[in-house]
Structure formats: C-alpha cells, structure tokens
N, C-alpha and C positions, 0 to 999 in steps of 0.2 A: 159366750161372747165376751171378748175383752174390751178394754177401753179403746184400743186401736181399731177394733172392728166397729165400734160405735162411731168413732170419728170418721172412718171410711164411709159408713152407711149414711151418716148425716151429710157429709160432704157431697156424696153422690146424689142424694135426693135434693139438696138445696142449691148445689152449684157453687157453694162457698169454698174457699181454699181450706185445705186440711189444717194448716197452721192456725188459721182463725177459729176453726171449729174446735180444735184441741184446746186453745186458750179459753174459749167459751165454756167448754165442758169442765175444764179445770177450775174456772172461776165459779161455776155452778156447784161443783162438789165442795170447794172451799167454803162457800157461803153456807151450805148445809152443815158442814163440820163446825164452823164458827157458831152457828145458831144452837146446835146441840151442845157445844161446850159451854155456852152461856145458859143452858137449861131451857132453851126455847124450842118448842116442837115446830116441825115444818110440815105443812099440809099442801099436797098437790092434788087438786080435785081431779077425779077420774083415774088417778094413778095410785096414790097411797099416802101414808103419813110416816115421817121419820120422827120417832118420839124417844124421849129419855125415860128409861125405867129405873126405878130405885130398887136395889137389891138389899134386903135386910141382912143384918149381921148374923153369921151362923158359925157353928163349930164344925170343924172338919178334922180328918186324921191324916197325918203324914205317915204313910205305910212303911217307908224305908226306915224311919227312926222310931216308929211305934209311939208317936206322941200326938196329942191333940193340939190343934192350932185354932185361933179365932180369926175368921175372915171378916174384916170390918164392913160396915154398910158402905155401899158404893153405887154409882150410877152407870148404866150401860146404854148404848144406843140400840134402837130396835126399829124395824120396819113393819108396818101393817098395811097390806095392800087394800085398795078400795074394793067394794063389792063388785063393781063392773069389771075391774081387772081380774078378780078371782073367777068371775063367771066366764070371761073370755078364755082363761087358761083351762078351766074345767071343760068347756065345750070343745076345746081343741085337742083333747086327749086321744091318742091313737091306740 
C-alpha cells in the first residue's frame, strides 16, 4: 500500500477531500520525523512506537579496497508494533 492508496482510503471512509487528507497525512509524518530527529520517541496506543535506536561504533571491512573502516556511533529510526497490532496480523495469516 502506498501513501496515495492510504489517502484514497481515508478520503473514501471519511468523505474528506483527498487534498485535505494528503496534507493531514504529510503533516502527521513530518511531526513524527521531527520528533525522531529531536531524539523523542512517538507512541501511538494500539498501533506501535516509533523509537530512536543508538547503534554502537563498529569496525567493518571495505571488500573492494581490502581495508578496515570504523563506522561511528549513530542513531537510526525504528518501529515497534503494539501487541494488539501484532496479534491481529498473526491471526490474519492465510
């Protein structure tokens, strides 16, 4: 499902114009991105959590040059679904 599919689905269910729904979804995603950039986690009850995970520094190999490189410590965004969300997906397996 793409963002356009989500916009169409929400517009159809709510009766709100697609342009307004698209702006709302864009604002929602921007607020999540901004929170994660600031190091704040986002918790959506019944859906899941968008969290910032810290990756430790590690040593890796550049295979083409046969050298070792150090990958510095960094943060990455992650999503953890809620237990009810996981249960619904598990129960719906075909």
